[in-house]
N, C-alpha and C positions, 0 to 999 in steps of 0.2 A: 504494500500500500504506500509506504513511504517513498519508494522509487518512482511510482506512478505520479504521485503528487509533485515531486521535484521536477519530473519531466514536464508535467503540465504547466507548472509555473514558468519554466524556462521557455517553453513554446509561446506562452502569452507575452513574455518580455521580448522575444525575438520578433513576434508579430507587431508589437508596438514600434520597435526600432525600425522595421522595414517601411513603415508609413511616415517616418520623419524625413524631413529634408536633410540631406547630408551637410555636415559642417563646411563652412567656407574654408578653403585652404589658406595657409599663411600668405600674407601680402608681400610680394617681392617688388612689385612696381605699382605705381599709381598714375592714373590719368589725371593731369592737373591743367589748370589754366593760368597763364601769366597775368598777374594783376599789376605789377610795376617793375621797373628796372632802374637801378642807380649805378652809375659808373663808380667802380671801386677806386678810391683815391690812390694815386701812385702806381696804377697799373695801366697796361696797354690793352684797351678794349676788353676789359673784364668787368662784368656787371654782377651786382647782387640783385637777385630777383625775389619777388614775393609771389607765391603761388597758392591757389586753393584747389582742393580736390574736386574732381568732376566725375561724371558717370555718363554712360551712353543710354539714350532712350531706346525703347523697343522698335521693331520694324514698322509699326503703325505710325511712328513719328520719324521715319526715314533714318533711324539710327543716329540722330543728331545728338552731339554731346551737350551736356547741361551741367549746371552747378550741382554738387553733391549736397546732401543734407548736412554733412560735416563742414562747418564754415570756418574751421581753423585756418589761419594764414601761416604758411611756412616760409622761412628764408630758403633760398635755393641758389646753387651755382651751376653754370653750364659746364659739363665735362669738356666740351670742345674748346672752351675759352681758357682752360687751366694752363695751357702752354703759352698763351699770349704773353708777349714781353720777352720771350727768348728769341729765337731767330725765325720762328714759324707762327702762323695763325691757323686756327681751325683744322686740325688734323694734317699738318704738313705743308700748308701753303707758305712758301718762303716769303718773308717780308720784302726781300729784294726783288721778287718777281711780281709783287702786287702792282697792277697797272696804275699809272698816274691818274688821280681823280677817284680812285676806289678806296674803300676802307671797310673793315669788319663792322658788322651791325649787331646791335642788341636784338634779342628776340622780341618781336612786337607784342605790346599789351593785347590780351585777348587770344593769343595763340594757345592751342591745345598742345601739351607736351607730355612725354612719358618721364616720370621721376622715380628715382630709387631712394628710399630712406637711408640716411647715413648719420653716424654719430661723429661729431667733431671731437678734437682731442680734449675739450673741456666737458664732454658728455652730452652737450646739447644736440638736439635733432636738427638736421639740415637736409634738404632734398638735393639730390644731384640730378640735373636735367640731362637726358640722353638726346642729343641733337647734333647737328652740324651747323656751325656759325656761318651765317650768310655774309657775303661780301658784295657791296653794291656801290654804284657810282655812275658817272657820266663819261662816255668816251669823248676824248678831246677832238 
């Protein structure tokens, strides 16, 4: 009798678990929206950004991104700007080969970007933006 009762209870618990929505996996990246950018003093085209989390609407809304319910504002750095100030910009574009009249650009406010959460050396959370820095200008 005892074995049957144990088996019955385990089947009931398994039945309840099978009807639950599976847990969300750990977050490795976040879709975010650029809210602002400020040139970092003493750097060459490196910006401190602020970003907010975003989400994508369902197909009925054409998969359009929108603000998340989480309204926390995060500081962020662009990974592609981290080498600026050495001899290259944005993943290996040599400063000496940059055409006259062109310069690296900040990520425009309102742009959707993919971010990775990162801890600074002081333990504070900072997002790292995965993108390629744009270079823009006018041809002479």
